[in-house]
LOVEX-667249 format. One line per 4 residues: their letters; for each residue x, y, z of N, C-alpha, C, CB. Coordinates in nm, 3 decimals, always signed. Each point is the difference from the previous one (the first is absolute). Glycine has a CB too. Layout:
a = X Y Z X Y Z X Y Z X Y Z ~ ...
//
This chain:
mglf = +0.084 -0.118 +0.000 -0.084 +0.118 +0.000 +0.088 +0.124 +0.000 -0.184 -0.124 +0.122 ~ +0.139 +0.224 -0.197 +0.073 +0.126 -0.005 -0.097 +0.116 -0.013 +0.197 -0.116 -0.102 ~ -0.151 +0.234 +0.138 -0.081 +0.121 -0.008 +0.036 +0.073 -0.128 -0.013 +0.018 +0.253 ~ -0.089 +0.015 -0.334 +0.020 +0.060 -0.131 -0.086 +0.124 -0.018 +0.054 -0.226 -0.092
liaq = +0.002 +0.324 +0.023 -0.074 +0.118 -0.046 -0.052 -0.032 -0.139 +0.143 +0.161 +0.138 ~ -0.274 -0.144 -0.158 -0.060 -0.026 -0.131 -0.012 +0.133 -0.073 -0.129 -0.202 +0.087 ~ +0.176 +0.205 -0.212 +0.001 +0.122 -0.079 -0.035 -0.032 -0.145 +0.173 +0.102 +0.153 ~ -0.193 +0.002 -0.231 -0.016 -0.012 -0.144 +0.120 +0.068 -0.064 -0.256 -0.004 +0.015
iagr = +0.324 -0.069 -0.102 +0.111 +0.055 -0.077 -0.027 -0.032 -0.146 +0.166 -0.026 +0.194 ~ -0.165 +0.129 -0.278 -0.025 -0.017 -0.143 -0.129 -0.078 -0.025 +0.247 +0.007 -0.042 ~ -0.348 +0.021 +0.124 -0.130 -0.063 -0.017 -0.011 -0.142 +0.051 -0.023 +0.143 -0.192 ~ +0.125 -0.194 +0.257 +0.000 -0.138 +0.049 +0.011 -0.001 +0.153 +0.107 -0.080 -0.216
gvai = -0.188 -0.005 +0.279 +0.010 -0.017 +0.144 +0.127 -0.072 +0.037 -0.249 -0.003 +0.017 ~ +0.322 +0.056 +0.081 +0.125 -0.061 +0.045 +0.005 -0.002 +0.152 +0.117 +0.078 -0.210 ~ -0.027 -0.158 +0.263 +0.025 -0.006 +0.143 +0.145 +0.040 +0.025 -0.176 -0.183 +0.033 ~ +0.196 +0.263 +0.071 +0.134 +0.046 +0.037 +0.023 -0.039 +0.146 -0.008 +0.196 -0.166
etsq = +0.116 -0.268 +0.191 +0.031 -0.038 +0.137 +0.019 +0.126 +0.084 +0.107 -0.217 -0.078 ~ -0.172 +0.223 +0.193 +0.006 +0.121 +0.081 +0.141 +0.027 +0.052 -0.237 -0.037 +0.064 ~ +0.322 -0.064 -0.062 +0.139 +0.023 +0.041 +0.073 +0.093 -0.096 +0.002 -0.227 +0.106 ~ -0.054 +0.241 -0.229 +0.059 +0.090 -0.100 -0.060 +0.141 +0.007 +0.040 -0.198 -0.147
vdsv = -0.145 +0.215 +0.227 -0.073 +0.127 +0.003 +0.044 +0.083 +0.119 -0.196 -0.108 -0.114 ~ +0.256 +0.224 +0.085 +0.036 +0.094 +0.105 -0.122 +0.083 +0.038 +0.239 +0.008 -0.083 ~ -0.313 +0.037 -0.019 -0.123 +0.076 +0.021 -0.075 +0.006 -0.133 +0.106 +0.137 +0.187 ~ -0.227 -0.084 -0.178 -0.084 +0.022 -0.118 -0.037 +0.148 +0.003 -0.092 -0.241 -0.003
vdia = +0.111 +0.310 -0.108 -0.019 +0.145 -0.001 -0.068 +0.048 -0.127 +0.202 +0.023 +0.143 ~ -0.254 +0.098 -0.135 -0.039 +0.077 -0.118 +0.114 +0.098 -0.021 -0.256 -0.024 +0.038 ~ +0.315 +0.023 -0.156 +0.116 +0.086 -0.023 -0.041 +0.129 -0.069 +0.146 -0.202 -0.014 ~ -0.065 +0.305 +0.035 -0.024 +0.131 -0.058 +0.062 +0.007 -0.140 -0.004 +0.106 +0.231
eiva = +0.034 +0.011 -0.272 +0.057 +0.022 -0.133 +0.134 -0.071 -0.015 -0.118 +0.221 -0.012 ~ +0.131 -0.289 -0.099 +0.123 -0.074 -0.030 +0.089 +0.087 -0.088 -0.119 -0.224 +0.019 ~ +0.244 +0.236 +0.019 +0.097 +0.079 -0.076 +0.077 -0.095 -0.091 +0.019 +0.175 +0.186 ~ -0.024 -0.150 -0.316 +0.069 -0.084 -0.098 +0.151 +0.008 +0.019 -0.189 +0.032 -0.162
vpra = +0.257 -0.141 +0.129 +0.146 -0.007 +0.007 +0.052 -0.019 -0.141 -0.005 -0.097 +0.237 ~ +0.080 +0.196 -0.289 +0.053 -0.014 -0.136 +0.089 -0.123 -0.015 -0.011 +0.248 -0.025 ~ -0.003 -0.318 -0.085 +0.080 -0.117 -0.037 -0.012 -0.117 +0.096 +0.154 +0.157 -0.106 ~ -0.260 -0.160 +0.185 -0.021 -0.114 +0.090 -0.052 -0.118 -0.079 -0.047 +0.155 +0.194
eaav = +0.057 -0.272 -0.135 -0.058 -0.121 -0.060 -0.147 +0.025 -0.029 +0.165 -0.148 +0.123 ~ -0.217 +0.084 -0.226 -0.140 +0.020 -0.039 -0.098 -0.033 +0.113 +0.066 -0.052 -0.235 ~ -0.033 -0.047 +0.316 -0.090 -0.040 +0.109 +0.004 +0.096 +0.119 +0.032 -0.235 -0.073 ~ +0.059 +0.331 +0.073 +0.006 +0.099 +0.107 -0.085 +0.119 -0.042 +0.233 -0.075 +0.072
rglv = -0.348 +0.091 -0.004 -0.091 +0.112 -0.031 +0.063 +0.131 +0.044 -0.200 -0.150 +0.024 ~ +0.276 +0.146 +0.086 +0.063 +0.121 +0.052 +0.025 -0.012 +0.148 -0.110 +0.133 -0.177 ~ +0.117 -0.018 +0.242 +0.024 +0.007 +0.143 -0.114 +0.073 +0.068 +0.249 -0.004 -0.038 ~ -0.270 -0.029 +0.165 -0.103 +0.067 +0.078 +0.054 +0.019 +0.142 -0.189 -0.100 -0.142
alrs = +0.151 +0.212 +0.203 +0.036 +0.023 +0.141 -0.104 -0.068 +0.087 +0.113 +0.222 -0.055 ~ -0.066 -0.302 +0.148 -0.089 -0.075 +0.087 +0.060 -0.006 +0.140 -0.085 -0.137 -0.195 ~ +0.020 +0.200 +0.288 +0.045 -0.001 +0.140 +0.148 +0.039 +0.013 -0.171 -0.177 +0.049 ~ +0.206 +0.289 -0.105 +0.135 +0.057 +0.009 +0.107 -0.084 -0.069 -0.069 +0.102 +0.212
rvvt = +0.029 -0.186 -0.306 +0.099 -0.075 -0.077 -0.043 -0.004 -0.146 +0.061 -0.140 +0.202 ~ +0.035 +0.121 -0.288 -0.027 -0.010 -0.143 -0.014 -0.148 -0.034 +0.128 +0.215 -0.051 ~ -0.237 -0.247 -0.020 -0.032 -0.138 -0.033 -0.009 -0.014 -0.151 -0.124 -0.030 +0.219 ~ +0.182 -0.075 -0.273 -0.009 -0.030 -0.143 -0.135 -0.066 -0.028 +0.253 -0.026 -0.019
vidt = -0.324 +0.078 -0.083 -0.132 -0.052 -0.036 +0.014 -0.094 -0.118 -0.113 +0.211 +0.085 ~ +0.063 -0.334 -0.070 +0.009 -0.102 -0.105 -0.135 -0.011 -0.071 +0.176 -0.127 +0.131 ~ -0.172 +0.139 -0.263 -0.118 -0.019 -0.084 -0.015 -0.150 -0.025 +0.026 +0.231 -0.112 ~ -0.121 -0.293 +0.177 -0.013 -0.145 -0.007 -0.035 -0.049 -0.140 -0.070 +0.002 +0.237
gtal = -0.014 +0.070 -0.307 -0.035 -0.042 -0.136 +0.123 -0.009 -0.088 -0.224 +0.106 +0.026 ~ +0.305 -0.002 -0.025 +0.123 +0.001 -0.080 +0.097 -0.107 +0.048 -0.030 +0.245 -0.042 ~ +0.043 -0.262 +0.173 +0.091 -0.101 +0.055 -0.041 -0.141 -0.044 +0.044 +0.148 +0.196 ~ -0.173 -0.168 -0.218 -0.050 -0.131 -0.043 +0.000 -0.018 -0.152 -0.140 -0.003 +0.205
gldp = +0.182 +0.107 -0.279 +0.000 -0.008 -0.146 -0.139 +0.020 -0.058 +0.193 -0.154 +0.013 ~ -0.281 +0.219 +0.064 -0.137 +0.027 -0.043 -0.016 +0.149 -0.025 -0.086 -0.199 +0.131 ~ -0.038 +0.244 -0.148 -0.025 +0.143 -0.013 +0.039 +0.071 +0.129 -0.188 -0.044 -0.163 ~ +0.238 +0.167 +0.152 +0.035 +0.074 +0.122 -0.120 +0.017 +0.092 +0.178 +0.120 -0.129
tpds = -0.151 -0.114 +0.257 -0.103 +0.029 +0.098 -0.053 +0.140 -0.028 +0.107 -0.153 +0.175 ~ -0.239 +0.174 -0.172 -0.055 +0.133 -0.029 +0.061 +0.108 +0.089 -0.213 -0.108 -0.072 ~ +0.231 +0.227 +0.017 +0.057 +0.111 +0.076 -0.085 +0.035 +0.122 +0.099 +0.087 -0.211 ~ -0.226 -0.120 +0.207 -0.090 +0.030 +0.111 +0.021 -0.092 +0.121 -0.165 +0.082 -0.168
arra = +0.240 -0.191 +0.150 +0.022 -0.095 +0.110 +0.081 +0.067 +0.111 -0.007 -0.194 -0.162 ~ -0.045 +0.191 +0.283 +0.066 +0.062 +0.114 +0.014 -0.093 +0.120 -0.087 +0.216 -0.080 ~ +0.031 -0.335 +0.071 +0.014 -0.098 +0.109 +0.130 -0.074 -0.021 -0.252 -0.025 +0.026 ~ +0.323 +0.003 +0.083 +0.128 -0.070 -0.011 +0.027 -0.082 +0.125 +0.087 +0.181 -0.150
vitr = -0.014 -0.288 +0.129 +0.051 -0.082 +0.109 +0.146 +0.040 +0.018 -0.162 -0.195 -0.046 ~ +0.198 +0.236 +0.166 +0.138 +0.037 +0.028 +0.072 -0.126 +0.048 -0.063 +0.241 +0.059 ~ +0.174 -0.269 -0.124 +0.081 -0.116 +0.037 +0.144 +0.046 +0.018 -0.155 -0.160 -0.126 ~ +0.228 +0.086 +0.206 +0.140 +0.032 +0.025 +0.085 -0.113 -0.054 -0.057 +0.136 +0.207
idgh = +0.150 -0.100 -0.297 +0.087 -0.098 -0.063 +0.144 +0.050 +0.014 -0.182 -0.073 -0.164 ~ +0.267 -0.006 +0.223 +0.140 +0.036 +0.021 +0.016 +0.139 +0.062 +0.060 -0.146 -0.194 ~ -0.146 +0.179 +0.289 +0.011 +0.127 +0.072 -0.063 +0.119 -0.070 +0.203 -0.090 +0.094 ~ -0.261 +0.071 -0.212 -0.063 +0.109 -0.075 -0.150 -0.024 -0.008 +0.212 +0.037 -0.134
hyav = -0.288 +0.073 +0.139 -0.145 -0.010 -0.009 -0.047 +0.023 -0.144 -0.020 +0.078 +0.238 ~ -0.079 -0.158 -0.278 -0.060 +0.011 -0.132 -0.151 +0.004 +0.016 +0.193 -0.123 -0.108 ~ -0.257 +0.206 +0.026 -0.146 +0.007 -0.005 -0.043 -0.076 -0.126 -0.009 +0.226 +0.126 ~ -0.057 -0.338 -0.108 -0.044 -0.083 -0.111 -0.147 +0.034 -0.027 +0.166 -0.188 +0.058
lvde = -0.191 +0.247 -0.174 -0.136 +0.042 -0.033 -0.094 -0.119 -0.016 +0.095 +0.203 -0.111 ~ -0.215 -0.189 +0.163 -0.104 -0.102 -0.015 -0.128 +0.067 -0.048 +0.104 -0.144 +0.182 ~ -0.189 +0.067 -0.250 -0.128 +0.054 -0.045 -0.094 +0.020 +0.119 +0.029 -0.114 -0.223 ~ -0.024 +0.017 +0.313 -0.095 -0.002 +0.110 +0.053 -0.089 +0.112 -0.192 +0.040 -0.160
ledv = +0.156 -0.006 +0.281 +0.032 -0.083 +0.116 -0.131 -0.052 +0.058 +0.212 +0.131 +0.050 ~ -0.215 -0.259 -0.016 -0.125 -0.059 +0.044 -0.003 -0.034 +0.148 -0.025 -0.088 -0.227 ~ +0.112 -0.001 +0.273 -0.014 -0.052 +0.134 +0.129 -0.069 +0.043 -0.248 -0.028 -0.034 ~ +0.257 -0.003 +0.160 +0.108 -0.083 +0.053 -0.066 -0.125 +0.058 +0.152 +0.201 +0.051
svfd = -0.104 -0.318 -0.093 -0.060 -0.126 +0.045 +0.106 -0.108 +0.015 -0.215 +0.062 -0.114 ~ +0.178 -0.165 +0.188 +0.085 -0.117 +0.018 -0.037 -0.103 -0.106 +0.023 +0.044 +0.251 ~ +0.079 -0.098 -0.318 -0.021 -0.101 -0.104 +0.106 -0.109 +0.013 -0.101 +0.173 -0.154 ~ +0.069 -0.290 +0.099 +0.099 -0.106 -0.017 +0.077 +0.030 -0.127 -0.143 -0.172 +0.121
rqpl = +0.274 +0.179 -0.110 +0.085 +0.023 -0.116 +0.016 -0.131 -0.076 +0.123 +0.188 +0.117 ~ -0.138 -0.182 -0.249 +0.017 -0.117 -0.086 +0.110 +0.029 -0.101 -0.243 -0.065 +0.029 ~ +0.317 -0.038 -0.068 +0.104 +0.022 -0.101 -0.062 +0.022 -0.137 +0.160 -0.143 +0.133 ~ -0.082 +0.203 -0.222 -0.042 +0.013 -0.139 +0.002 -0.137 -0.064 +0.089 +0.236 -0.013
spgl = -0.190 -0.267 -0.062 -0.005 -0.128 -0.072 +0.102 +0.001 -0.111 -0.244 -0.028 +0.054 ~ +0.316 -0.082 -0.076 +0.101 -0.004 -0.107 -0.058 +0.031 -0.138 +0.123 -0.167 +0.136 ~ -0.247 +0.132 -0.160 -0.061 +0.023 -0.131 -0.067 +0.135 -0.014 -0.033 -0.241 -0.014 ~ +0.038 +0.325 +0.117 -0.065 +0.131 -0.004 +0.078 +0.094 -0.089 -0.091 -0.035 +0.231
aldr = +0.026 +0.088 -0.332 +0.065 +0.092 -0.093 -0.036 +0.144 +0.038 -0.007 -0.174 -0.185 ~ +0.106 +0.248 +0.231 -0.019 +0.140 +0.033 +0.061 +0.083 -0.111 +0.001 -0.047 +0.249 ~ -0.076 +0.145 -0.298 +0.050 +0.081 -0.111 +0.076 +0.123 +0.048 -0.192 -0.080 -0.137 ~ +0.271 +0.132 +0.048 +0.080 +0.120 +0.018 +0.075 -0.001 +0.133 -0.164 +0.123 -0.141
gwaq = +0.162 -0.012 +0.213 +0.074 +0.013 +0.124 -0.059 -0.076 +0.117 +0.070 +0.217 -0.081 ~ -0.194 -0.266 +0.067 -0.062 -0.075 +0.109 +0.084 -0.122 +0.038 -0.226 +0.078 -0.077 ~ +0.290 -0.140 -0.020 +0.082 -0.118 +0.027 +0.120 +0.035 +0.088 -0.071 -0.098 -0.220 ~ +0.121 +0.221 +0.210 +0.116 +0.041 +0.079 -0.036 +0.040 +0.141 +0.107 +0.073 -0.210
vgvg = -0.230 -0.026 +0.231 -0.038 +0.048 +0.133 -0.083 -0.100 +0.079 +0.007 +0.229 -0.091 ~ -0.063 -0.329 +0.023 -0.085 -0.098 +0.067 +0.081 -0.100 +0.081 -0.165 +0.026 -0.182 ~ +0.128 -0.042 +0.311 +0.074 -0.091 +0.088 -0.089 -0.104 +0.067 +0.161 +0.184 +0.038 ~ -0.288 -0.182 -0.070 -0.092 -0.097 +0.059 -0.143 +0.042 -0.026 +0.169 -0.056 +0.177
lver = -0.261 -0.017 -0.115 -0.142 +0.027 -0.016 -0.071 -0.006 +0.135 +0.006 -0.094 -0.234 ~ -0.115 +0.168 +0.243 -0.096 -0.016 +0.109 -0.137 -0.012 -0.067 +0.143 +0.132 +0.172 ~ -0.237 -0.189 -0.101 -0.135 -0.012 -0.055 -0.096 +0.078 +0.088 +0.052 -0.227 -0.098 ~ -0.123 +0.322 +0.034 -0.099 +0.082 +0.070 -0.136 -0.023 -0.063 +0.174 +0.174 +0.060
dgep = -0.266 -0.229 +0.015 -0.136 -0.027 -0.049 +0.002 -0.078 -0.131 -0.078 +0.209 +0.112 ~ +0.166 -0.309 -0.121 +0.008 -0.084 -0.119 +0.079 +0.062 -0.114 -0.214 -0.094 +0.067 ~ +0.264 +0.215 -0.050 +0.077 +0.069 -0.104 +0.148 -0.002 +0.036 -0.197 +0.149 -0.054 ~ +0.283 -0.201 -0.036 +0.144 +0.002 +0.028 +0.055 +0.142 -0.017 +0.020 -0.241 -0.075
lliv = +0.064 +0.282 +0.169 +0.068 +0.128 -0.008 +0.150 -0.025 +0.002 -0.193 +0.120 +0.115 ~ +0.262 -0.055 -0.205 +0.145 -0.014 -0.009 +0.066 +0.077 +0.115 -0.014 -0.025 -0.251 ~ +0.106 -0.039 +0.320 +0.081 +0.068 +0.100 +0.115 +0.066 -0.074 -0.063 -0.165 +0.186 ~ +0.078 +0.297 -0.169 +0.106 +0.072 -0.070 +0.110 +0.041 +0.096 -0.167 +0.082 -0.167
dlaa = +0.290 -0.087 +0.117 +0.117 +0.045 +0.073 +0.025 +0.145 -0.041 +0.100 -0.236 +0.011 ~ -0.120 +0.331 +0.081 +0.015 +0.141 -0.034 +0.142 +0.034 -0.046 -0.178 +0.052 +0.165 ~ +0.278 -0.118 -0.110 +0.138 +0.028 -0.040 +0.023 -0.032 -0.147 +0.075 -0.049 +0.233 ~ -0.148 -0.047 -0.286 +0.016 -0.038 -0.141 -0.058 +0.106 -0.094 -0.008 -0.241 +0.067
lvpq = -0.072 +0.333 -0.015 -0.055 +0.108 -0.082 +0.098 +0.116 -0.016 -0.227 -0.065 +0.077 ~ +0.326 +0.073 +0.010 +0.098 +0.108 -0.005 +0.110 -0.039 -0.098 -0.052 +0.070 +0.240 ~ +0.077 +0.012 -0.343 +0.105 -0.034 -0.097 +0.135 -0.023 +0.067 -0.121 +0.133 -0.171 ~ +0.195 -0.232 +0.125 +0.129 -0.034 +0.058 +0.098 +0.118 +0.000 -0.036 -0.235 -0.076
qvla = +0.030 +0.320 -0.028 +0.089 +0.115 -0.007 -0.030 +0.098 +0.113 +0.019 -0.028 -0.249 ~ -0.145 +0.037 +0.289 -0.039 +0.089 +0.110 +0.048 -0.058 +0.131 -0.200 +0.080 -0.128 ~ +0.188 -0.210 +0.147 +0.044 -0.065 +0.123 +0.151 +0.012 +0.017 -0.191 -0.160 -0.018 ~ +0.264 +0.157 -0.093 +0.146 +0.005 +0.006 +0.053 +0.141 +0.026 +0.005 -0.194 -0.155
a = -0.090 +0.294 +0.135 +0.046 +0.140 +0.014 +0.019 +0.039 +0.145 -0.119 +0.056 -0.209
//
């Protein structure tokens, strides 16, 4: 059993392990960063610190997250905070974690971020690793 945050990313229901969640916020104006990776929407000031904003749609190889998206999951990776944009946040619940089936075909970036499944009301939800959404070049900086 594990505790998961249920969210919508790129129109798909997903589960995020709460151990990866520092907080959930509505972010203000995002300041663009010239020559940044495509998946980096920009920077935002949050509680007296600068946070890198990740466009989940672009990170997944899909359409960019709409500019109107302001909900984000704050995660901490290697001592740095990132705001991962989400379409919607739903709930926090306890679920049994299940492994990904060997025959499960995940398209585009979903295959890189998917680390397991949970089942909610008979619907499978992909467990996503937030660190896998952050471009490697950004993590190395």
